Steps between C-alpha positions, in 0.01 A plus 500: 500500500291673241174425682644616833625822348164556335287492819647800687498693175122450469451589866688822456290589202176415681621704795559796275155455349335492843691803612405680181132414539491664844687829475584674823284808556706764685187707577308211659600586858414866444156415364435265793598770749269750329218243500540430871511872569174554309332216691610653830371843396169342392457326838576821690256691280218251570567528873486881485186489283314283750628711789386827343166401342379235740639617834551873426861495625387350829359169609382298796581158636427188291248394762294814436476429127412135564215609726377747238513231233314258726228761555467548124469128436252436778294816434487552122208741545749754638697483176185563299412790726844658453472451125163672497573787739874571491636372166504649153371261235425763235785531245647850455297644789801569724731569206290790375484640851877477541555671164277789605704539819853444367599830662443353845758265654249220553369511142852513356626210712193283443522544123872496421599290802291202392650519150861551613481216753446240226736639236799303637292182475449538126863606460655213697281206392650464148853556633463221756297247301599593143333696223388185318325373812341832601304665220296821526181305569663291773641810672153656489338189649768460770476868599122471522525175696748639754284808551188283541680287759603808701154657484338172605747460786412847629134404494544162671738629767289812574797729446369693202229526239457332163532753216465397136660829392814409692515183291464703180779740597725220626456309175570817302819545701619147422429547128674839504809349663506230232473769232793694647713185496408432136595855400837466673552163333423652159751779566780269617468195274568669159845599623566143619386352170712751308815406694426129457450550126831683470672221693349230276594689184858537621523130584348400165739722308791354693392142423457584131848649480644188661319277250631705209855477630467121529371476144796703373737266679 
């Protein structure tokens, strides 16, 4: 009888221990919903970015782009000719020109538009993939890589020109977006840490008072 009574008692204790080792997080569903929302926003942003930069709000049929790509692969001399005659491979050449003509709509859009287009990329990357995964250097490299891919696609598909200054401004936009996120994080987190510290101090004081009352008993 003693051994039979002892088994369910141990099971109940082990059950309590397992339940205690995995506390229920009431905010888990909220965090998951926010995460899914951020992923959706990130996907929509990438679609809009490709639509605006690569296709200039328009676009043709997939067959047209396949033919253009086939022409680029079979006639690489045309790519070299476009690089030599129509592309900008001199850093800061177009940037200085746009700065001189910021008063004109084209200069203003070319300068600030290329920066603003990539700011959401630097802002969203750490939110989607985590701050520990995405450091400043990684955001810089990813922004530069995405811009290089878009510029190269314009060149290969014959729907634009390759501009190294666009890459510089795009990368600057991604880094700037990351910086804005870091500033917001710095402004918000001290308040969170302060509230958590107050909560921990209250719980510690409550546990100490309970221990003292037990000792007095």
